[in-house]
C-alpha positions in Angstrom: -11.5 4.2 11.6 -13.6 6.4 9.2 -15.9 4.2 7.2 -15.4 6.5 4.2 -11.7 5.8 4.2 -12.4 2.1 4.6 -14.7 2.1 1.6 -12.2 4.0 -0.5 -9.2 1.7 0.2 -10.7 -1.7 0.8 -10.4 -3.5 -1.6 -7.2 -1.9 -2.8 -5.7 -1.8 -6.2 -2.6 -4.0 -6.6 -0.5 -0.8 -7.0 -2.0 0.8 -3.9 -1.4 -2.3 -1.9 2.3 -2.6 -2.8 2.9 1.2 -2.2 1.3 1.0 1.3 3.1 -2.3 2.0 6.5 -0.9 1.1 6.0 2.1 3.3 6.2 0.1 6.5 9.7 1.5 6.3 10.5 5.0 5.2 10.8 5.1 1.4 10.6 7.5 -1.6 8.6 6.9 -4.7 11.5 5.7 -6.9 12.6 3.3 -4.1 9.0 1.9 -3.9 8.9 1.3 -7.6 12.2 -0.6 -7.5 11.0 -2.7 -4.5 7.7 -3.5 -6.2 9.4 -4.5 -9.4 11.8 -6.8 -7.4 9.0 -8.3 -5.3 6.8 -9.1 -8.3 9.6 -10.3 -10.6 8.8 -7.4 -12.9 5.2 -8.3 -13.3 4.1 -5.0 -11.8 5.6 -1.7 -12.9 4.1 1.4 -11.3 4.3 4.4 -13.5 5.5 7.7 -12.1 1.9 9.2 -12.5 0.3 6.3 -10.5 3.1 6.4 -7.9 2.9 10.1 -7.1 -0.8 10.4 -7.5 -1.3 7.5 -5.0 1.3 8.9 -2.6 -0.4 12.3 -2.7 -3.9 10.8 -2.1 -2.7 8.5 0.7 -1.0 11.4 2.4 -4.1 13.6 2.1 -6.2 10.8 3.6 -3.8 10.2 6.5 -2.6 6.7 5.5 1.0 7.8 5.1 3.0 10.8 6.3 6.0 12.7 5.0 9.1 11.8 7.1 12.0 13.8 5.6 13.7 14.7 2.4 16.9 13.0 1.3 18.7 14.3 -1.8 15.5 16.0 -3.0 13.4 12.9 -2.6 10.5 12.9 -0.2 10.4 9.9 2.2 7.1 8.7 3.4 6.1 6.1 6.0 2.8 4.4 6.9 0.7 5.9 9.7 -1.4 4.0 12.3 -4.4 4.5 10.1 -2.5 3.2 7.1 -1.4 0.1 9.0 -5.0 -0.6 10.0 -6.1 -0.4 6.4 -3.1 -2.5 5.3 -4.1 -5.2 7.9 -7.7 -5.2 6.6 -6.5 -5.7 3.1 -4.1 -8.5 4.0 -6.9 -10.3 5.9 -9.2 -9.9 2.8 -6.5 -11.3 0.5 -5.8 -14.2 2.9 -9.5 -15.0 3.0 -9.7 -14.9 -0.8 -6.7 -17.3 -1.0 -8.1 -19.7 1.5 -11.5 -19.8 -0.2 -9.8 -20.3 -3.6 -8.1 -23.4 -2.1 -11.4 -24.7 -0.6 -10.3 -24.0 3.0 -12.7 -22.6 5.5 -12.0 -18.9 5.9 -13.2 -18.9 9.5 -10.6 -21.4 10.8 
């Protein structure tokens, strides 16, 4: 993995995390925004500008790839690089959680 990509994406913004997380299955921007709203109980609403800017950047950086177009909506899916970045971020979040609870992060 390119260290530059790692530095750019870890740690991730909450929006970036949810976008990448949702793309473990092919999805379009509007579908992602609906999933995120549902997963967060409405606490996180991703604006169209943030959504499409993030999708464009992640595609350019190789974290996601265009899969196909359905009814004029572009579907994207996570790539192997994106999955690697997502796993790093999940481990980082789990470590933060464990430390916040006073657990040993190395266990």
